Steps between C-alpha positions, in 0.01 A plus 500: 500500500678372190376407152712212372556406137712229342571576134685319226446796267415860588218673308489871598144569380346203680707563811407867506123445480461173689761533775632852556169677439318265738760558772492876446122504523495300825774718645309819422149381587572272796850602614598138442874577482555225243848452367568300184745208525589373153701185441634487144695227326872562485479477120240779491704719736810456286348544155263792564459818700203346684630602841544860389153508344338347804672740738381786280143373529533445876803664664455307827488161327741228605634320192689176556614202292296183528674171573629370163272262314122531511472145633686628807255784564432383856863572591427868439300483825840523669545851355142594588564388858782752534295776334234450769763472772673827416194706397276379781211448256253230610230505228566391142277526193639265236430518129508137387502142626879471518577808708196429721640152567827668599321737737313213666837337575615824663173512697571150633829633632307766691614812316177566313165527677278517194534401136262616225483323163445738208360247252545622144443176311434126520864399506443125479293557187755744353784251535289209378354683199779738396812370680578852621769365735662213305665337801418135580503558875240777470287304253479208742443701817314818406157360593627403845653845546192686380265296718723554804518876441126546440407312817770622740532875452323745730321685220460484123458744213357372172478678166165338417215316662577223253843463662336453841275233343814334360645485852178352633475235230866397484636558850191464721528861613196560722579821686386857453829674578541653158411797280459526125675797338545499121811638333446873536614810314842651565423834665807665346370468146124442530378771734287745299177601669306537178518352154661743254696476177830681475762593240687175562213303350493713184874459462477124546224471238705698249806289572312174445301622201162441659222663299164633617299205368727227636389267775811425703567191710793488737695222664717627784756281670734209446460184295563268795355149448183560704425810293378258229640688203419214263134545586519875439657435159230244416229756576648807336646357178158452333358801682763738359456349152127568506519849656735743328420778749596276792841585643693293754756661730751294698639691796777246542847422376545362151524121479422222256135492608395861441741548208323217320172693509678824417649341188161374383316824579761779474239778473281370783740372766725727706762400757614751758696449821468786751587555863224429751457872564418559130253214452185701572524738202530208259218306663271801467549493122311173492146367533539146633754332729579135430506252785471167321631190675462125471294298745775397742485482879762776511277738306182405684635658822693789342468876553701673224587861579427594139125453560495797737728701271278437198191621686682803639600596144133487399521173310245226486659162565489188284543223753490122483251305705613378844780753535524551875219722629515722190276309259203537736601863570482585129153348473371662819627849415460487121855622442601273214438155361563148627595361163479156347822468305335256258231749398680834492317600179171501691605812690456854377771711659416863440715794602460579868339841549596760759216412736595131509867591551408719796295217651791255471729756665250539785491123550879491528488767770220324684655152508871509417656785692663410830298769676170380349259402779488135399880468515566727795256296711710192420826679578354606836405140578857399415650768723265414787601134474877556498508775762277336761684339791 
């Protein structure tokens, strides 16, 4: 079995938790013998050490250049054909619409028996709303590709029930050959059995200048277009002005967006970029994790990994309405607030006590670990579907 990715840019943290860790888990639990096959743009291979990093994460991975030009992605199926020919692998799990379309071409040629679509997003919506792949050919044809993939693969994985609903409404998907598995925690860095504070948290608080009476909000991640940074700024500018004990931590790289808030609130806004393995200590300094996004189709089906990480760190989550399956999760489990960005002053955000932090941590273990019953049942259904004759 192979897990196929087609990447224009390699992100080690995302790849570690959402690709390698999934494959490792299935290999250990189900003896799936999955091998990663990563196609990277020639530009990415030349300008970075992506191949070296990927091989470090997964020594058995096959890393190859994609056919030049994203509009020519289907030509990369030629390389995938020979990977299957020489490895003898006949089942492919594919991470997005493009590489799944490639795998279906190889299946037509008789070298693959089964193709699984690992649906991470609503790609037609992403391109239409945020132009994530600014190529005319893809803009014009992505809906055709996505519909074809959703309706012709042998099995599907979705990161949210809302994504399945999106398939049903937009592509007339009417089967039940799918499972819903949210973005889960990376077992390498989020594996503690019980919620405890450690010296790393104390050190992080001292470094940032966080005082005992401060209520700390954290935004972890990039400022990609769908992250709706303008909305976050709209909410927190008046909020920080009115609450001197409110502190805002950006666990992200400095850019014009977060530096603007830092300039206006130098004693309340902190910016810190850390490796994925060090994120937890900084998250545990905080009280609330921020997951604020605009009401786009892309966000309505999303499953951001940071939601699980926030809960695991003991944080309550401030989430927008209609954000994947998470807005209803927050309400059902009382682990944060579904906020109205136009009435942020109506909320009283108190410091989160130890008992509430422990309960959030327990929720993360119950719902967002790969070995959690709800997820392992779905992984078993996946394995049963791809391994049956």
